[in-house]
N, C-alpha and C positions, 0 to 999 in steps of 0.2 A: 449433278456434276459430272459423272461418267458420260451420260447421254448428251450433255452440252459438249464434251469433247468430241466424240464421235460426229455429231452434227456438224462441228467446225471442220472436221476433218473430210465430211463428204462434200461440203460446199467447195472446200478448196480442191478438192479432187474433180469437181465440174469445171473447174477453171484451168485444167491442165496440169495440175500438180499430183504427183503418185499419192495413193492412200498411205504408203509407208512415211513419205515427207509430210503430209497433210496431219497424220497422227504426231509425229515428232513434233510439228510447230505448235498444235493445238495443247499437246502436254505441255510445251516450253512456255506457252501463253497461262495456262493453268497454274503452272509452279510461280509464274511471277505473281499472278494474282494474289496466291496463298503468302507468298514471300511478303507482298506488299500489304496484305492483310496483318499479319504478325507483325511487321515493322511498324505499321500505324499503331499496334496496340500497345507495344513497347514504348513509343513515342509518346502516346497520349497517357500511360501510366507514370512515365519518368515525369512528365511535365506537371501532371496533376500532384505528384508527390511533393515537388518542389514547391508548388503553389502551396499546399496545405502547410509545408514548413513554414514559407514566408509568412503566412498568416499568423501563426502561431508565434514564431520570432518578433514580428511586429507587436503583437499583443503584450508578449513579455518583457522585451527590451525597450520598446518606444513608449509604450503606456504604462509599462512597469506594474502590471496588475498580478496579483499572485493566482487568484482563481478568474477565469476568464468570465467577464461580464457579458462582452458583445459576441463572444464564441461559446458554442455548445460545449460541455464538458464530454470527453471521452478519454479512455485509459491515460493516454500521456499527457492530455491537457488537463486533466482532473485537479491538479494542484501545482503542477511544475512544468519544466522543460527538461525531458531527458536528451543530453546530448547527442545519443546514438539516434534520435529520431531524423537527425540531418541526412542519415544514409538510409535507415530502416524505413522510413514513410516512402521514399521513392521506391526502394525494393519491394514494399508492400504493396503499391499499386502497380507496378511492373508486372509482378506476380497474378494480382487479380484481373488487371487488363488483358494480360496473354491468356488468362483462363477463359474469358468471355470470347476472345478471338478464336479459341479453340471450339468453345461451342458453336460459334457462327460458322466455322469449316465443316462441323458435323452437320448442322442445320442445312447447310449449302447442298449436300447429298439428296435432301428433299426439296428444297427451294435454291437453285443455284443463285439466285440474285441477292442472297444474303451477304456473299462476300463482295458484291459491285461496291465500288469506291464511295458513292454517295450513302446508302445503306450503312456500311461499316463505318463511315466516319462519324454518322448521325448517332449511332449506337455508342461509339467511344466518347463523343462531345457530351451525351446525355450523361453518361457515367462521371465524366470529368466535373461538368457543372454540379452533378447530385453530390459529389463529394465535399465539393467548396461550400455549397448553400448548406448541407446537413451542419456545416460547423458553426453556422449564424444562429445564435440563440432565438432571436425575435420571429424566426421563421419556423413555422411548423415543418413538420418531417414530411407530409403529404405535398403541402405547398410547395416545398423545397423540389419534390420530384416534379411536379406539375410546370413549375418555372423552367426546372432545367430540360423538360422535354422541350419547350419553345426555345429555349437558347440553343438545344443541341441541333434542332432543326434548321434554325437560321442560320448559325455557324457552320454546318457541314455544307450548306448551300452555297455559302460564301467561299469557303476554302476550297471547295472542288471547282466553282467558276474561276477562282483566282489562279488555279493550279498550284496552289501552296505545297502539295504534297508530289512535287516533281523528285523523280527518285534522287540525285544526287543531295538536294536538301534535306530529305527525309533521313537518308544513310549519315550524312555529314553531321547533322544535328544530334542524331541518336548515339552517335558515336562519342559526342562531345559531352550528353549527359551521362552516359555510362561512365566514361573517364572521370567525370566530376563526383559522381557516386563512390567510385573507388577511391579517389583522393580524399573524400570524406570520411569513408570508412577507417582509411590508414591516418588520417590526420586527428581523429578523435582518440584512436586508441594511443597514438604517439603523444599527443598533447597530454592525456593523462597521466602517462608513464612519465613523460618528463616534467610535469608538475609535482607528481609524487617525489620524484628523486631530488628535485631543487628544494621542496619542503623539508626533507628528511635532512639535506645537508646543511640547513639553516638553523636545525635544532640545537641547543646549548648541550653540552655534557650532562649525563644524569648522574645522580648520586650513587654511589659503589653500592651494588647488592639492592638496588631499589626494587620493592616488589612490582609484579606487574599487577594490572587491575582488569579483571573481565566482569563486564556489567551485561547480564543477560534478562531480557524484558521477553515473559512469553504473553503474546499479545492475546487479550479477551481472556485469559485463564482466571478464575475465580477461586479463591480460598476453598469454599464450601463443597467444591468438586474434587478436592484430592483426598485421597487417602491418607496423605500426609497429615491432614487436618482431621481425620476421623470419618470421611466419607465411607459408606458401605460398599463400595465397590473398588477394587485394586486399581485405581487409575495411576498411580505415581510410585510404584516401588524404588524406581531409581532415585528419585528425589528423596525418599525416606533413607535410602542409604548415603546418598550425598549428605543429608541434612545432619548426620553423627559428625562431621568433621568441623561443624560449627555451631552458629547459634539461628536457631527457628524462633521467629516472631511469629506469635499466634493471631495478632489483632493489627496488620499492618493495613492503613487506608492510602488510596490513591487521592490526589488533590482535585482529581475531574474525572468523570465516569466516560471518558474517550481519550483518542490516542493522543493528538498533539500537545495539548495544555498539560497533559499528565508527563509526558515526555520532557516537556520544557521545564517543568518543576524539578523533575529528577535530574536535569542537566544544569540547572541554574540555582536550585534552592529558592526561587521564588513561587510564590503563590499565583493561580491563574490570573487574578485581577491586576497583577504588577508584572505581567508579561504583555506582549503583543500578540501572542499565539492565539488564534481563533479560527473559526470555520473558513474565512477567506484572507486570513492575514498569516504571515509566516512568523516565526520567532526573530526579532530583530536584534540588532546588535547593543542594546542598550545594558544587557548584563552579561558578565563573561560565562561561558560554558566549561564543563570539565575538560571537554578535549583542548579548549583553548589553554586554560590554567596548566594541565598536565603537560602540553606540548611546551609549555616555558620553563618546565622542570626537566627537558629532554627526554619525554616518554614520545615512542612512535604510536600515533593514534590511527586507528581504523575503525569502521562502522560497516557493519553488514545487516543489511535490512531486507525484510521481507513484506512489510507492509509499504506497498508502493503508492499508496494513496497520501497517507499522513506521516510518513517517516522518510520520504524522499528529499533530496539534497535543497528543492524548492521550499521546503518546510522551514528551513533555518536550523533544522537539527545537526546537519553535517558541519555547521560552521566549527573550525578548529581541529578537523580530522584531515590528515595527510592523504587519506585513502578510504574511499566511500563506495561501497558496491551495492547498488540498489536495483535497477532494472536489469533482467536478465538478458544475456544475447541468447535469442531463442527463437524458433519458429512461431511460437505464440505470441511473443512480444512483438515480432514484426508485423504479424497479422493485425495486431491491436493498435498499430501505429497508424492505421489506415481509418480514416472518419467511415468510408463505406464499407470497410472490412468489419468495422466495429458493429455497424447498423446491420450487415449481413448475418453477424453471430446472434445478435441478441433478437432481431426480427424474424429470422429465417431458422437458422440452424439450431438454436435452442428449442423453439417450441416445436420442431418436427422431430428431434432425436431426444428431447428430455436432457441435454446435456446442460450441467448446471456449474461445472468447476471453473475457476478463474484460469484462461488460457497461459498467463504469464505467473501463475502461482510458484513460489519458491518452496520447495520443501525442506524440512529439517535437516535432512541429510546433505543437500545442496548447500545450505548455509553453512554446515559444519566443515564440508569440504572446501569451501572458499576461505573459511577463516582458517583452517590447518594449512593451507597453501600459503596463506600470507605470512604467518609466523614463521613458517619453513625457511622465507625468503628475509625476515627481519629478526635475527636473532643477535644482533650485536647492540639493541637497547632495551629497556624495559618497555611493555607496550601498554597501551590502555585500548581495549576492544570492546567494542558496543556490538552485542548480537539481538538482534529483534526477529523472533519467530511468529510466524503467523498461522500456524497450522491448526490453530483451535478457534480461529476467526471463521464465521460464516462465508461462503457456505459450508457447512461441515461436512466433510467428504473424506474422511480418515481414508488411508491405503490398506490393501488386504494385508493381513488378517483382521486388522483392527475394525474394520467396516462391521463385522458383526460379533465383536468381543462381548458387547454388552445388550445385543438384542438380535433376535434371529431374521429380521426384516432386512438387514442392510442397511444402506443409504437410504434417507427419507426422498420423498418425490418432492417436498414443496420448500426446498431448502433455502430460497432466497428470502429472509425474514426482514430484510431492510425496509420492505414496503409497508409503511405505517398503516395502511388500510387493512391489512393483514392481522393487526393485532387483537383485534375483537373478536376473531372469527375462526381462532384455533380449538380444534378439539383436543381431548386429552390424549387420544392416541396420538395425534401430529406432534403434540409436544413432547410426549415420551420418545417418538422417534428421533425428535431433534435433541433430546437429552441423551440418547444411546450413542447418538453419532458424534455429539459435542464430547462425551466421554471416551469414545473411542480415538478422537482426534488427540485429546490429552494423552492417551496412552501411548500412541505414536510417538508423540513428542517427547514424552517420558523416556521411551526407550532411544530415542537418538540422543538425548541428554547423558544418558548411560553411557553410550558408546563414545561420546565426545569428551567425558572425563576419565574414562578408561584410557583414550589415546593420550590425553594431556599427562596424565599419570605415566603412561609408559614412556612418555619424551621427558619426564622430570620437571614439568612445569608447574605443578599444583605445588609444591614445596614452598615457593615463594610468589603465590599469586594471591591477591585479594579477589575473592569470588563473591558476587552479588547476584541472586537470583530473584527476581520479582516479574510482577505483571504490571501493564499500564491501566487495566480496569477489569472488571469483571462482565457477567453476563447475566441476564434475567431469563427464566423460563416461566414465565406468566405469573411469579410469586406476588407481584403487585399487577395483573391484568397486562403485563408488558412482555414483549418479547423483545430481546437484543438488548443495547446498550445506547448510552447517550440521550436518552429519553427522561431520567430521573437520578436521583442520588440517593436510592435506598441501599442497604448493604450489599445486595448481591451483586451490584456493579462498582461498589468502593473497597470491599473487603479482598485483600489479594495475598499470596504468598511472599513471603521475604525470608530468604536464608544468606547468612553471611558468615564467610569462612578466610581465615588467614592464619596458618598455623603460627604459633608462638604470640600472636596477637590477638587472637580471637577465641574463646574457650570452646572446646569440643564437646557437643551434645549439650548444650545448653539451651533454655527455653524462656521466652520473654512473652508475659501475657499482658503487659500494660500496651494500650493502644497507641500505636506510633504513626508518623506521617512520612511517607516517602519524600517530602521535600527537604528531609534531613540527610539524604543521601549523599549531597556533594559535601555537607560538612562532615559527615562521618569517614569519607573517603580520605578527606585531607588529614584529618585526625588518625587514622590507621597508618597512613603514609607517612606521619611525623614530617609533613610538609608546612612551611611558613611561608606565606604568601600575602603580598601588599593588598592583593584583591583577594578579601575573604568572602566567603560563601555565608548567607544568612543561614539561620536554624542551629541546631545544637547537635553533636555527635551521638549516634545511637549507642555508641560505646559506654555511655553513662549508665546503661542498665547493666552491665555485668562487671564494670571497673570500680563501682563504689563511689562515683562522682556525680551522682545524679542529685538534685536538690531535694532536700527531705520533705517539702512542702511544695506542692504543685500550685502554680499561679494562674492567672488567666489565661497567658500564651500556651498552656497545655491542653486547651480546648483546640480541637484539632479540624481545620477547615478544608471543605471540599467545595467545589463549585462548578454549575453548569450554565453557561450562556447559550441561549438558542439561537440557530441559524435565521436569518431575517427572513420574513415573507414565507412563514410556514403554512401548509396548507389546513384547511380546517379539520383534516382528519388525522393531524399529528396528534399521538398520544401525550395527554398530560402538557399540553401546550399552555400552561399557567404562567408563563413566563419565565425569566432567569431564576434559578434556584440557589440556595446556599443550603450547607449541612456543617453542623456543629457536632462533634461526637467529645463527650468529656464525662470520664466516669463511666456510670451505667447508664448514661442517657445519650440520645441521638434526637437532636433538634434539625428541622428542615423548615426554611422560610422560602415561600413561593414568591415569584414575581408579581403575583396578584396580592400581596399580603398576607394570606393564609398561612397558617403553621400547622405544623405537626410535631409531635413529641412521643417518644417511644423509649420504654425502658428496657435497655437490650438484655440485663440479667434475666428479667421475668419473662421477656418477649423478645427472644433473639430473631423470630422471623418478621417483627415489626408489623403485626397483625392488629394491635389493640392502641389505638391512638390516644393521646393522654391531653392534648393542648386544652381541654375545656374542663379538666379535672382540678376542683379546687385544692386538692392537697397536692397538686405538682405545681401550684402558681408561682412559688419562689423559684423553683428550678426554671421555669419557663423565663421569668424576669431575669435571671443570671445569664441565661443564654442570649436574651436580646441585647443586654449591656455587651457581652464579650463579642458578639456579632457588629455591633456599633464601633467598638474600639479595633477590632480587626480590619473592618471594611468601613471606613468613615462614612463614604458616599451612600451606603445603603440604608 
């Protein structure tokens, strides 16, 4: 680039122009070319970002699909539409294309023609078409790049020939797009704030001294890994302290071994087969949610979620909340709002650097901060707050010093256990590394819960707050040759912690050893708040286990159902893909019915790890028959 400037100056000097004037003119020309390069990068980046947003909006609002079938899933497309992508995506692509422009400038020091209009336009057009084609599911990634290359070359040739990028047009349209990004940013924040204020203003007055409600779910935290339940590692000293102020349930079960249907049951009291919540379907408005019902009783409702895949607002879980915080406003979230940016992270940056964490992960400390900030602004009404922590969900990457609390080797190197093909190839050492990191993640989360409760105590909030701490599902560490969750209905994924406290209405330090289901949480909350509502939740209040109102004789309804419906079109390598699974737990027994008709039966008192299968045992035939009848009664279509 420098030699090109001097050559231009010499040429001008040969035509009677002084060397100084020639250098000034050539430098001015170089600056113009660099400025033109950068403005083209910004222009292409902004235009590409708006094109991406338009495709997602069409998919979401015109086709009304929950999970993109025509478009490839990437972070903000995975299950829903983050309102902030309308400005985040153009900003992400602007930064990405500008970075490429800077690379071209540096490369031009060696090959000056890199910043020639035709070449630069070809590069930016290739990136733009790549971003859009990568979104289309039927097109493979490499095919997308090949097609994008052809389109980039041809479109650059036409754009340069037609002189589309004449200077006034380029600058004017770029300024318009930048103004639109700023307007969208301000508009999204303004719209959310206005909508919240209007919703709060419409709430009816609450009952005097109505208790607050704090529902906490610890995503992916299983009971058997908590020292609260006798685990031999001190993973939860804070939960042990907190549990002394209420009731601890020792055998609480979820209704599904993965996030969305499990939360749907906790919010509606309905079993998974009674709701629409599924892999590609949100929770619809058929059944009322806790947030809706408590809002009708004057509660200010707010959700703070860290599981951005299956707890975001598009899943239907935000229905009834006047305030719902999900996707963070962060550089990581902005980077992931670009299709090409996400591909570069997964295909280039992760393999080269070994980086495995989620760029947009929200740590427990951030969730605590957001919740405490919100209640500081909303102290005129009782609140119902839902907190969903994601720190113990894979990839297990606890912050220091918890990364080495339970193992000397720190964070594991093979953290992404969601790939089903890996489930049959884990060594004992790798499994132990994962378990160490998982336990460290729980210990970090436990510490942050202790800090949260200390602050709530300092503010005087706990004296009149119904607190429920539980989990949406557990996790397996090869107990049944499976790593992860959502693959089966064995106890490691169904058995979760459950603590309930409310001074004066819940006894302190009590323990319940009976098997209970989290589907009873809505009925329990309504009972403990002493609220009468025409829209009642199904199920029974768990208060019956400590207030003497429990039926003396358990009936068929006391068999606790959990369900797992597999996503369609599973690969052959998917573990335990025997079709949809149903689980019933009653008394000492655990019964599993697989979609292929096979059955399993375990005696949990004699075999808590579910290693001895009893379905072919003659001595257990009557037990098996009773479970078959119970399942037919509870799920008639089975």
